[in-house]
N, C-alpha and C positions, 0 to 999 in steps of 0.2 A: 472609429480604431482606437484603441488603448496600448497602454504597452505597462505588462508588468515583468518586471521582472527582468526588464532588457528584450524582450521578446516583446511583437508586437499581434492585438488579432483581430478580425474582426466582428466579431462576435461575445456571447459572453459563451456560449458552447463552446467554440472552439475551444478556450482556455479551460472550461471544464474539463474536453474531452483531452485536450493535454494534459490536464495534470492527471486522470487515471486511465492513460494507455499505458500502450505497454503490453503484453506477454504477461509479467509476474505480478506487477501494479494492482492491481482486479483483486487478486487472490490472499496477497499481504494485508488487503482495505478487511477485506473478510475476515481472516483468523482473528487480525487485531479485535475484528468489532465483535465477534466472538470470548473475545479474552481481553481482559482489563493490561495487561501485560506479558506481551513475552520480550524472552531473551535470544539472542540472533541466532544459537540454535534449533530451539524450539520452534522458530520461523521457517528458517530451511526442515526439519523434522515435517512436519504442516503439511509444507508444500511439495515436497516430494510426495508424500503417503495421498496426495491429490488429484497428482498429474501426470501428465502418460510419461514427460521428458524430466529429469531432475535439471533443477533450477544448482547453475554453476555460483562458489562462494562470489566469485568477481562479480555476479551478475544481482546476483542478493545485495550483494554492499553499497553497487550501485542505483537500483532499485530502491533500496530502503533512502539511502542517498537523498534521489530525487524528491521520494516522498516530502524526507525534511525539511530540505529549499521549499519544498511549494507548502509547508508546516498542514500536512496530512496528519503527520505523527511527530513524538517527537524521542525523542533519547537518551536515556539519562544514567549516568555515567556510576559505579556506589564506588567508595573508595575503601576498599574490601582487596582481603586477596584468598583468594585469584578474586580476577579482577569481573564484575559483574556489570549490565551493560542490558539496561529493559528499554524495551522499546512502545508504544500507546500512540492511540489517536489523538488528537488533536484537540477542542472544540471544534475544532473545522472540518475534520475528516469521520467525524461523529455524525457528522451532518450529513455526512455518506449514507449514514443507514441504509435509508429508503430507496439511491441509485444503487446501489450493489444487491439492492433486497430484489427487484425489482428484475435488474440482468441475471438475477440468478434463477429465477421467474419462466425468462424468456427464452436461455439456456434451460432449462429444466421442460417447455416445453418444449422447445426446437429435438432434443436425443432423442425424442419417442419413433 
């Protein structure tokens, strides 16, 4: 057993799945893998265009915060008017590229 961010895990797989699990986290990571950086509205639009159901602002904010706390994404605030905030993958987040690609292949295989 080990503890990360005050949560106990029995194995590394539990930690990995907890980090990317959730209805929206995988697709958010997928779009950030395809784009160097995205603003909040761009992420919301891309998710909604590629999902059966729409993500609410509250759920998107929560998912982004959780990914940021897990150090999968970073949030950069620019000191301009109007305010500008961009999200991008961290080095840790970029390591999920092959994992997300395999999950996409799995989904494509079973969607037929």
